[in-house]
Backbone bond lengths (Angstrom), bond angles and torsions (degrees), N, CA, C in turn:
res aa  C-N    CA-C-N  psi(-1)  N-CA   C-N-CA  omega(-1)  CA-C   N-CA-C  phi
1 X - - - 1.459 - - 1.520 109.85 -
2 X 1.319 116.94 128.04 1.463 121.33 176.31 1.525 109.29 -81.35
3 X 1.319 115.19 139.21 1.461 120.86 177.45 1.516 106.80 -122.35
4 X 1.309 116.37 116.14 1.461 120.26 -177.45 1.518 109.81 -99.61
5 X 1.343 118.48 107.47 1.464 118.71 173.09 1.523 110.46 -57.25
6 X 1.326 115.20 139.66 1.470 121.16 -175.01 1.523 108.17 -149.17
7 X 1.336 116.06 -176.43 1.465 120.39 177.14 1.522 108.78 -50.55
8 X 1.324 115.64 136.01 1.459 120.53 -176.26 1.509 113.72 97.16
9 X 1.347 116.88 0.19 1.466 122.18 -179.94 1.530 110.23 -112.83
10 X 1.344 115.94 149.89 1.461 121.23 176.01 1.525 109.65 -142.29
11 X 1.324 115.26 150.34 1.462 122.86 175.00 1.526 108.02 -100.61
12 X 1.339 116.67 133.61 1.461 121.47 176.60 1.528 108.20 -122.44
13 X 1.327 116.36 115.52 1.463 122.77 178.59 1.527 107.50 -100.42
14 X 1.335 115.47 124.27 1.462 120.84 -172.10 1.524 112.07 -99.16
15 X 1.326 117.15 115.99 1.472 125.50 160.35 1.528 115.67 54.64
16 X 1.328 117.36 42.10 1.476 119.78 178.67 1.533 109.18 -83.39
17 X 1.337 114.19 65.58 1.462 123.03 -174.52 1.526 110.48 -107.05
18 X 1.333 115.35 154.35 1.466 120.51 -174.49 1.524 113.18 -55.52
19 X 1.331 118.33 -38.59 1.464 119.54 -176.68 1.529 112.75 -67.28
20 X 1.327 118.04 -21.00 1.464 120.67 179.33 1.533 112.50 -92.95
21 X 1.326 116.64 -1.65 1.462 121.21 -174.37 1.529 109.08 -115.06
22 X 1.331 118.95 164.60 1.466 120.55 -175.24 1.533 112.47 -48.35
23 X 1.352 114.58 131.11 1.462 121.64 -176.11 1.509 112.83 96.15
24 X 1.336 118.08 -13.00 1.456 121.66 -179.43 1.513 112.63 -86.35
25 X 1.329 116.13 170.88 1.468 120.75 -174.77 1.528 112.96 -73.80
26 X 1.326 117.67 -18.12 1.474 121.89 178.02 1.529 107.68 -135.26
27 X 1.332 114.75 55.87 1.471 121.38 -168.24 1.520 112.60 -72.87
28 X 1.321 115.01 137.27 1.460 123.49 172.74 1.522 106.95 -96.46
29 X 1.332 116.35 123.65 1.465 120.35 -177.83 1.530 110.05 -54.11
30 X 1.327 115.57 127.80 1.471 122.29 179.52 1.521 112.78 58.42
31 X 1.330 117.11 23.75 1.471 120.02 177.98 1.518 112.66 -58.98
32 X 1.342 115.53 -31.63 1.470 118.81 -179.85 1.533 112.56 -76.21
33 X 1.320 117.10 -10.86 1.471 119.88 -179.29 1.522 112.66 -66.72
34 X 1.344 117.28 -19.64 1.473 119.39 179.86 1.529 112.48 -88.46
35 X 1.330 117.68 -5.34 1.473 119.14 -176.96 1.530 112.31 -60.94
36 X 1.339 120.75 -45.64 1.472 118.31 178.54 1.530 112.68 -57.95
37 X 1.323 117.25 -38.37 1.470 119.64 179.56 1.532 110.40 -70.91
38 X 1.324 117.99 -42.73 1.469 119.99 175.36 1.527 110.26 -58.80
39 X 1.331 117.18 -39.02 1.468 120.08 179.78 1.533 111.17 -63.63
40 X 1.320 117.64 -32.46 1.472 119.82 176.14 1.538 109.85 -64.85
41 X 1.324 116.62 -45.26 1.469 119.42 176.87 1.534 110.85 -62.93
42 X 1.334 116.45 -43.30 1.470 120.01 179.87 1.528 110.69 -59.65
43 X 1.327 117.02 -43.38 1.468 120.99 179.60 1.525 110.68 -64.69
44 X 1.330 116.01 -39.71 1.474 120.27 -179.54 1.531 110.16 -63.43
45 X 1.326 116.45 -49.28 1.469 119.71 -178.95 1.525 110.96 -65.25
46 X 1.328 117.98 -39.47 1.468 120.84 178.46 1.523 110.53 -64.82
47 X 1.340 117.09 -42.75 1.474 120.69 -178.96 1.528 111.45 -63.78
48 X 1.333 116.22 -30.50 1.468 120.65 179.05 1.531 112.65 -95.03
49 X 1.337 115.76 9.90 1.472 122.86 177.23 1.524 112.27 54.73
50 X 1.324 114.62 42.24 1.464 121.44 177.49 1.526 108.96 -104.35
51 X 1.338 117.53 146.35 1.461 120.09 -173.68 1.528 113.36 -67.23
52 X 1.331 113.53 144.86 1.462 122.35 177.46 1.521 108.37 -122.87
53 X 1.333 114.57 134.76 1.461 121.98 176.66 1.524 107.98 -120.91
54 X 1.325 116.48 145.52 1.467 121.44 174.71 1.519 108.07 -132.39
55 X 1.330 116.49 119.72 1.460 119.48 177.04 1.524 109.53 -89.28
56 X 1.328 114.96 155.72 1.464 120.17 175.78 1.523 109.44 -150.43
57 X 1.331 115.66 142.59 1.458 120.59 165.11 1.521 106.33 -70.11
58 X 1.325 116.05 137.91 1.473 120.60 -175.84 1.528 106.36 -143.46
59 X 1.351 113.49 70.89 1.459 120.89 -166.66 1.528 113.29 -87.22
60 X 1.346 116.61 147.99 1.465 119.42 164.93 1.534 108.96 -71.68
61 X 1.345 117.94 161.51 1.469 120.21 -174.76 1.528 113.97 -63.04
62 X 1.328 117.86 -23.12 1.468 121.10 -178.01 1.526 111.03 -111.78
63 X 1.322 117.02 38.86 1.463 121.53 -175.60 1.527 111.76 -61.68
64 X 1.334 115.51 145.73 1.471 121.24 -175.52 1.526 113.55 -63.24
65 X 1.330 118.79 -20.38 1.472 120.49 -179.24 1.525 112.33 -82.18
66 X 1.332 117.47 -6.77 1.464 120.83 -175.72 1.528 110.55 -83.47
67 X 1.315 116.68 144.47 1.473 122.01 -178.92 1.533 113.66 -55.04
68 X 1.357 120.26 -39.89 1.471 117.92 178.83 1.540 113.15 -61.97
69 X 1.338 117.29 -22.53 1.463 121.44 176.97 1.535 111.63 -97.71
70 X 1.325 117.10 9.81 1.462 120.59 179.34 1.514 114.22 91.51
71 X 1.327 117.49 6.54 1.465 121.52 179.42 1.519 111.64 -83.89
72 X 1.337 117.09 177.89 1.470 120.61 -175.71 1.525 115.41 -86.54
73 X 1.339 118.98 -11.49 1.467 120.71 -168.07 1.525 111.80 -117.05
74 X 1.335 116.65 151.32 1.472 118.69 168.98 1.527 109.40 -66.52
75 X 1.334 117.91 155.76 1.469 119.13 176.47 1.535 110.23 -53.35
76 X 1.338 115.26 136.70 1.469 120.31 -177.26 1.523 109.44 -158.14
77 X 1.322 115.99 155.69 1.475 123.55 173.16 1.527 112.05 48.74
78 X 1.337 115.37 48.19 1.473 120.16 176.49 1.532 107.80 -73.71
79 X 1.326 115.24 128.17 1.470 121.96 -173.06 1.524 111.12 -47.52
80 X 1.334 115.68 128.63 1.455 122.20 177.06 1.514 115.26 85.44
81 X 1.344 117.39 -7.64 1.471 120.15 -178.29 1.529 110.60 -83.37
82 X 1.344 115.08 164.38 1.465 119.61 174.72 1.525 110.64 -60.54
83 X 1.323 116.97 -36.80 1.456 120.98 -179.82 1.517 113.31 -63.19
84 X 1.325 116.37 -28.22 1.467 120.61 -179.47 1.524 112.47 -85.17
85 X 1.331 117.20 -10.98 1.473 120.85 -178.57 1.524 110.61 -71.12
86 X 1.323 115.68 149.50 1.461 119.60 171.97 1.531 108.86 -65.94
87 X 1.326 116.43 146.17 1.461 121.02 179.28 1.530 109.39 -57.34
88 X 1.322 115.84 137.95 1.474 120.33 -174.13 1.526 112.65 -64.23
89 X 1.334 117.98 -23.22 1.466 120.43 179.93 1.522 112.89 -82.79
90 X 1.333 117.20 -9.57 1.466 120.52 179.99 1.527 108.79 -76.70
91 X 1.330 116.98 119.95 1.472 121.98 -173.10 1.530 111.38 -91.88
92 X 1.331 115.38 68.72 1.469 119.07 179.06 1.525 109.79 -71.96
93 X 1.345 117.84 132.05 1.469 119.82 175.85 1.525 110.87 -62.33
94 X 1.324 116.28 155.47 1.463 120.95 -178.55 1.524 111.97 -58.75
95 X 1.323 116.94 -31.65 1.472 120.36 -175.79 1.532 113.40 -88.75
96 X 1.340 117.26 11.27 1.470 120.11 -179.37 1.521 110.93 -58.05
97 X 1.327 115.78 135.44 1.469 122.26 173.17 1.530 107.52 -86.05
98 X 1.335 117.29 116.24 1.465 121.35 -179.84 1.529 108.78 -93.91
99 X 1.335 115.52 127.23 1.461 122.56 -178.12 1.525 108.08 -113.04
100 X 1.334 116.75 113.68 1.468 121.61 179.16 1.520 109.13 -94.18
101 X 1.348 116.24 133.85 1.463 120.34 -178.60 1.520 110.75 -129.02
102 X 1.343 114.56 161.43 1.472 122.11 -178.76 1.526 110.35 54.06
103 X 1.322 115.08 52.07 1.461 121.52 -173.62 1.526 113.23 -91.45
104 X 1.327 117.85 -8.78 1.465 119.93 177.99 1.523 109.66 -113.81
105 X 1.318 116.32 155.67 1.456 121.88 -174.79 1.523 111.96 -57.11
106 X 1.342 116.68 -39.89 1.464 121.53 -168.28 1.523 113.78 -83.67
107 X 1.333 118.33 -18.04 1.471 117.96 -171.22 1.518 110.99 -115.80
108 X 1.343 114.46 129.32 1.448 119.12 171.85 1.523 107.95 -98.78
109 X 1.299 116.72 157.26 1.466 120.27 -178.49 1.512 108.49 -154.29
110 X 1.313 116.05 114.37 1.461 120.01 172.66 1.526 110.20 -88.27
111 X 1.320 116.92 -36.27 1.465 121.34 -177.93 1.522 111.47 -81.09
112 X 1.334 115.20 140.52 1.457 120.12 173.69 1.521 113.23 -64.42
113 X 1.324 117.15 -14.91 1.460 121.27 179.38 1.530 112.61 -89.62
114 X 1.324 117.36 -14.61 1.462 121.91 -170.31 1.529 111.65 -76.88
115 X 1.332 115.94 108.62 1.458 120.63 177.96 1.512 114.57 70.33
116 X 1.342 117.73 21.02 1.470 121.72 -178.12 1.533 110.21 -123.16
117 X 1.317 115.46 177.92 1.463 122.77 177.92 1.529 112.27 -92.95
118 X 1.329 117.98 11.26 1.466 119.90 -172.76 1.530 111.97 -57.88
119 X 1.312 117.88 -50.41 1.462 119.77 -178.32 1.527 111.15 -60.76
120 X 1.329 116.84 -45.36 1.472 120.76 -179.90 1.526 111.06 -61.14
121 X 1.319 117.21 -41.17 1.469 120.28 179.36 1.526 111.11 -66.29
122 X 1.326 116.56 -44.95 1.472 119.56 178.94 1.530 110.05 -59.28
123 X 1.322 116.75 -44.80 1.470 120.07 -178.95 1.527 111.21 -66.30
124 X 1.333 117.17 -36.52 1.473 119.70 179.15 1.526 111.11 -65.19
125 X 1.333 116.35 -25.01 1.470 121.35 179.01 1.531 111.95 -97.08
126 X 1.343 116.45 7.30 1.481 122.79 178.13 1.532 111.93 60.05
127 X 1.329 115.51 38.70 1.467 120.78 179.06 1.530 109.20 -79.47
128 X 1.334 115.46 134.69 1.469 121.10 177.33 1.524 112.45 -119.16
129 X 1.354 116.21 -24.07 1.464 120.46 -179.84 1.525 109.47 -126.81
130 X 1.345 116.05 137.92 1.462 120.52 178.05 1.520 110.04 -123.70
131 X 1.324 115.17 143.13 1.460 124.44 178.85 1.525 106.30 -115.89
132 X 1.337 117.80 118.65 1.464 122.05 -167.91 1.522 111.41 -121.99
133 X 1.350 116.78 128.51 1.454 122.83 174.53 1.512 110.18 -144.35
134 X 1.343 116.63 173.40 1.461 121.14 178.46 1.512 111.83 126.78
135 X 1.336 115.68 -148.50 1.472 122.13 -176.66 1.537 110.67 -131.90
136 X 1.304 117.04 157.65 1.452 127.74 -15.18 1.532 107.36 -95.16
137 X 1.324 115.73 145.47 1.461 121.45 -172.98 1.521 112.45 -49.40
138 X 1.347 116.75 -47.79 1.466 120.48 -170.80 1.530 113.32 -90.53
139 X 1.329 117.75 -0.29 1.462 120.55 179.39 1.532 110.21 -117.43
140 X 1.330 116.58 -90.88 1.461 119.24 -172.38 1.524 113.06 -72.29
141 X 1.336 118.03 -35.33 1.468 118.93 175.67 1.530 109.18 -64.56
142 X 1.324 117.01 -49.91 1.466 121.39 -179.07 1.529 111.20 -57.24
143 X 1.333 117.35 -48.56 1.467 120.55 -177.16 1.524 111.80 -64.68
144 X 1.336 116.63 -38.43 1.469 119.97 178.92 1.525 110.61 -67.28
145 X 1.335 117.14 -42.36 1.467 121.45 177.24 1.532 110.00 -61.76
146 X 1.316 116.42 -45.48 1.464 121.27 179.94 1.535 110.57 -57.33
147 X 1.331 116.97 -46.39 1.464 120.37 179.83 1.525 111.56 -68.43
148 X 1.322 117.61 -39.34 1.470 119.93 178.61 1.527 110.12 -59.12
149 X 1.318 116.61 -42.98 1.476 120.26 178.77 1.528 110.56 -66.28
150 X 1.329 116.41 -42.36 1.473 120.43 179.15 1.531 110.75 -60.85
151 X 1.329 115.92 -34.16 1.471 121.54 -179.26 1.532 111.98 -86.82
152 X 1.330 116.54 7.50 1.462 123.08 171.83 1.516 115.06 75.89
153 X 1.333 116.95 25.47 1.465 119.68 170.81 1.524 108.84 -86.26
154 X 1.319 117.32 136.16 1.467 119.79 166.62 1.523 106.03 -66.12
155 X 1.344 116.61 128.12 1.463 120.35 -166.74 1.518 111.39 -125.70
156 X 1.336 114.77 126.67 1.462 122.74 176.59 1.521 108.49 -112.86
157 X 1.319 116.92 134.89 1.460 122.46 175.59 1.526 108.01 -103.09
158 X 1.324 116.18 127.98 1.465 120.98 179.78 1.530 107.67 -76.84
159 X 1.324 115.95 89.18 1.463 121.44 -172.21 1.528 112.35 -62.18
160 X 1.323 116.70 -23.24 1.463 120.96 179.28 1.524 112.42 -97.18
161 X 1.337 117.43 8.18 1.474 120.64 -177.37 1.526 111.10 -142.90
162 X 1.334 115.10 41.98 1.468 121.59 170.39 1.535 107.24 -130.99
163 X 1.321 115.98 156.41 1.466 120.46 177.71 1.523 108.18 -144.62
164 X 1.344 115.72 139.59 1.461 122.34 -176.41 1.530 111.59 -102.46
165 X 1.335 114.78 155.03 1.468 120.61 170.28 1.530 109.12 -73.62
166 X 1.330 116.00 -41.51 1.478 121.62 -178.75 1.527 112.32 56.21
167 X 1.343 116.25 52.20 1.474 119.99 173.72 1.526 109.29 -56.27
168 X 1.313 116.28 -41.47 1.463 122.20 167.87 1.528 106.00 -106.23
169 X 1.332 118.07 130.23 1.464 119.07 -178.95 1.530 111.46 -52.25
170 X 1.336 115.26 131.70 1.459 120.08 178.28 1.519 114.90 91.66
171 X 1.352 118.14 -1.45 1.474 120.19 179.84 1.530 111.69 -55.66
172 X 1.339 116.18 -42.99 1.461 120.43 -178.01 1.516 112.06 -63.60
173 X 1.335 116.28 -44.50 1.468 119.98 179.72 1.524 111.05 -65.57
174 X 1.333 116.38 -39.02 1.475 119.29 177.10 1.521 110.61 -63.28
175 X 1.334 116.94 -40.12 1.467 120.69 178.84 1.528 110.91 -64.30
176 X 1.338 116.69 -41.63 1.471 119.99 177.67 1.528 110.85 -61.00
177 X 1.324 116.16 -44.14 1.468 119.14 179.07 1.529 111.32 -62.31
178 X 1.335 116.18 -40.10 1.465 119.88 -179.99 1.529 110.58 -66.97
179 X 1.331 117.65 -38.93 1.472 120.37 177.34 1.523 110.32 -60.89
180 X 1.334 117.08 -41.78 1.469 120.66 178.33 1.534 110.04 -65.49
181 X 1.325 116.15 -40.78 1.467 121.03 178.71 1.531 110.44 -60.19
182 X 1.334 116.39 -36.33 1.472 120.91 -179.29 1.526 112.33 -75.67
183 X 1.335 116.48 -16.65 1.463 119.55 176.77 1.507 115.98 123.47
184 X 1.325 117.72 0.26 1.473 119.68 175.96 1.523 109.32 -74.20
185 X 1.322 115.23 154.38 1.462 120.49 179.95 1.525 109.07 -115.24
186 X 1.343 117.85 126.17 1.464 118.64 176.30 1.524 110.13 -74.09
187 X 1.319 115.20 146.52 1.465 119.73 178.06 1.524 107.71 -143.61
188 X 1.331 114.79 149.08 1.465 121.21 173.52 1.534 108.18 -119.03
189 X 1.330 115.38 158.37 1.470 118.85 -172.25 1.517 112.30 -54.84
190 X 1.326 117.26 -40.07 1.467 118.98 -176.03 1.531 112.75 -66.70
191 X 1.334 117.16 -12.43 1.468 119.96 177.92 1.524 112.42 -84.16
192 X 1.339 117.69 -8.06 1.457 119.61 173.45 1.517 108.37 -71.15
193 X 1.307 116.19 136.68 1.472 119.11 -178.34 1.522 109.77 -71.85
């Protein structure tokens, strides 16, 4: 089935930041391998003048999710650092709406909707369907998809443009199955009309 993005649709790219990609402090193996495919989606949405959003972790240096503060992760995506920057190969359009999350020491946020203006911005633009890709499949992508569905957006997961950490083998595939169970629809680039 072909799915043609149209007015009322938005692309959401999740956390394609240097620290989550090879060479970063919390690197996802081959995380950068999805950048060419994400760039195809970005070009498609830009060519059709449809809104693009990019989420990013934007942490203070002593964020609660960091291991020195008792959290599960090494320090990563500290606001203003090179690690927090979007990967240079990611072709974000100039008009991209950047959504910063987990910006205070006390609050963690896997979802792009958590403690941000994302929902308000989408509603102000009359968005009804969202197309979501990026990293990591079983963490921030999963949480953002879960919230999008809870907020009643028709939700598509870019099955060819997500990548998992896979701390336990198969975590990413299990997360994809759970997203489908919740009501998200997987899509690949060739299914765009």
